[in-house]
N, C-alpha and C positions, 0 to 999 in steps of 0.2 A: 570411715573406710568401707564398711559393709554396704552403705547406701551407694557409694561410688562403684563398688564391684557389681552390685545388683543392676545399676544403671548401665554399666558397660556390657554386662551379659545380655540385658534386654536390648540394648542398641545393636549388639552383634547379631542377635536373633532377628531383629527387625530388618537388618541389612541382608540377612540370609533368605528371607521369604521369596524374593524373585528368582532364586536359584532354580535351575531346571535340571533335574537328574537325568542321566542317561544310563540305561541298564542293558547289558548284553543278556541274551537269553540264558537264564539260570546262573548268571555270573554276578560280578560285582556291580554296584551302582556308583557311577562317577558323577560328582556334583561340582560344578564350576560356576564362576561368576557371582559369588556372594561376597559380602563384606566381612572383613576381619578387623579386630581391634586388639591392640596390645598395650597394657598399662605400664607406667614407669617401673613398678616393682618387678615386673616380669621381663622387661627389656634392659633395665639398667640405665635408661635415659630419663631426663627430667620432663619428658612430654609424652602424651598419649599419641600413638600412631594408628592411622586408619589405612586400609587398603582394600580395594575390590578388583584389582587388576590381575594379580597373580595369586589366586586362592583356589584350592581344590581339595576335595575330600573323596576318599574311596571307601565304600562300605561293602563288606562281603556278606553273603547269605548266612554265614556262620556267626555273624554279629560282631566281627572285628571291624575297626575303623581307623583310618589315618587321615589327619587333616594337616595340610601345610599352607602357610601364608607367607608371602614375601613382602617386605616393607622397604621403602626408601626413606632414609633418614634425611630430614631437611638440613640444608647447609648450616654449619655452625654447631650442630648437635652430635656429630660423630664422636664416639669415645676415643680416648688416647690409645687404648688397647682393646683387643677382642674380649667381649664379655660373654659368659655362659651362665644360664639360669636353668634350673631343673625343678620338677616336682610342684609346680604351681597349678592352681585350678584352671581348667581349660574346658570350653564348651564345644562339643561336636554335635552333628545331627543325630547321633546315637546316644548322646548323654554327656554328662560331666566326667572328667577324668583328672587325675594328678600325674598321669604318665605323660609328662610334657617337658619340652625344653625349648630354649631360645638361644640363638647365637647372634650377637650384635657385633658388627665388624667396624674396624677403623675406616674401611672403604665406603661406609654409608649404607649398609644393608642390614636387615634383620630377617632371620628365618625362624619362624615359629612352627613347631611340630608337636602334634598331640595324638595320642593313640588310645583307643579303647580296645581291650582284649576281652572277648567273650569267655566267661568262666564255665567250663563244661567238659 
């Protein structure tokens, strides 16, 4: 399982390399167009999901970060009820965090949210 997790983190970072950040003068950095991966343990689904269409991260000068990724569930894999998962390891451009949650819906969508809070 550790090797799978390491592979998925490496894959998500590899997909993120082409992302182009945009920064307002002295403000937050917005990063879009990178790839996201969510594994079965974090989505509640029996399959790994990938997305690069609806992913963005906002990083502030103070060191706070929020990442959101939207996934479409393939036909036949939607859960019978909405699933919620929290506290799993998640990778952002500012580092790893366990301040994370995913919501997997009967309507065929998954929303992944991860936050890094600067301690200071």
